[in-house]
N, C-alpha and C positions, 0 to 999 in steps of 0.2 A: 560623597566620603569613598575612601578607597582603603581596605586593609592590606597592610604589608606585613611581610615575619619581618624580624630581626633576629637574627645569629647572633650568640656568644661563642667565643673560641678561647680556648685555652691559650696558643701561641702561634697558631697555624690558620688564622683567617686568610692571608694574602694567598697562601698557596691554595686554601680551598676554594676560594672566590675566583682564582685565576682557571681553575677546573672547572667551574661551574659554568664561567663565559664561554669557554670553549666548548665544552659540551653540548650546553644549552644555547649555542648560537648568540649570548648576549654580549653587552659593553660595559666594561667597569668605569663607573663616573664618582667622583668625587671620594677617591682613595685618599686618606689623609693618615698621616701617622701622627702619634703623642708628640714626637719630636717637632713636627709639622704646626701644633696645635700653639694658639696664645699659652696654654700653660706648660711648653715644654720646659722650662726652667724649673717648674716645680714637679716637673715628672722623674720619677725614679730613671737611672740609666738604662737598665734592663728592658725598659718599655719603650723608650724614644723611637724604634725602630718598628714598633709593631703597629698594627691598624686600629687605630681609634675611631675609623668609619669608614666604610665603602658603602657603595650601591650598586648592584647590578640591574641593568635594565634588558629584560627579555622582553621583544614587542612592546606591549602596554602594560606587564607586570614588572613589578620592581621586589626584589631581595635585596636586604640589607644585613650589615652584621659589622663586627669587632672583635678585638683581641681584649679580652677581660682582663683587668687589673688580678693577679694574683688570689687577693682577699675577696674579691667577688664574683669568680668563677664557679659555676656548678654546671656539672653535665647535663646536656639539652635531653629533656623526659616529658613524656606527656601531650607529644603532639608529632606530627610528620608533614613535612614539606609534601603537597602532592603534586603531582603533574599529569596533565590530562593532555594528551598526545594527538596528533591528528592521524597516525598511521599505528598499525601493529610493528611495522619494521621498525618505526620512531622509538616507538616504546621500549622495543627490543634493545636498540642502540643506546637509550640514553639509561635502560637500567644496567645493561654491561658495564657501560665508560663509567658511572658514579658508582656504582657497588663494589667494582673492584677494588682490593683490599678493606674490603669493610665485611660485616655479616649480613646474609641473606636471611630475613624473616619468614619471607615467603617467595618463592622462584617464581618468575614472572610467566604467565600462564592464562589458560581460557578458564574464565568462571563462570557461575551463572548469570552474574551483572553485567561484567566484560569480556571482550575478546583478548584483552590482555590484561594482566593485573600483577602486580610484585611490591615486594615491601623490603628495605633493606637499610641499615645503618651504615653512613658512608666511613671511609677510614678517616675521617675527620670527626667524629660522632653524630652528624646530622642524621635524623632518621628522614626516610623517604619513603613515598608509595608513588609507583608510576602506573597509570592507568591508561587504557584505549578502549573506548566503546563506543563502537563503530555506530550504533544506533542514535547516542546520542550526537554524532558529528553531522549524522546525515540529517536528522531535527533541525540545527543550528544552519545548515548550509541551504 
């Protein structure tokens, strides 16, 4: 079994996932617009160029998303996408790049449980946590 996060966006899924792919070093797969779907003829014109489904593959991890039809969209809340990095430098780079233009909830810093930890909501409304725990990485090696 594998659990994957699926993010819903108001109108900017493509832009968000292009940033995520660039910053996280992933590959976008299966990007399909509503206009490219079998339901294109029944789809409102405003949605035709919006993302119906996208899949970002980063190593063996998958993040998926879509642009929600206006009457189905709800702001993301009650969770965070967590990134566990392999180094403090990587944690800081990712935090800086993804939090730009967003709202920092907790600046990236050393905590009692991690060498680096920070929380933010990116400019697309996605809540993130970035974590680097040297001891945990050393155990896994």
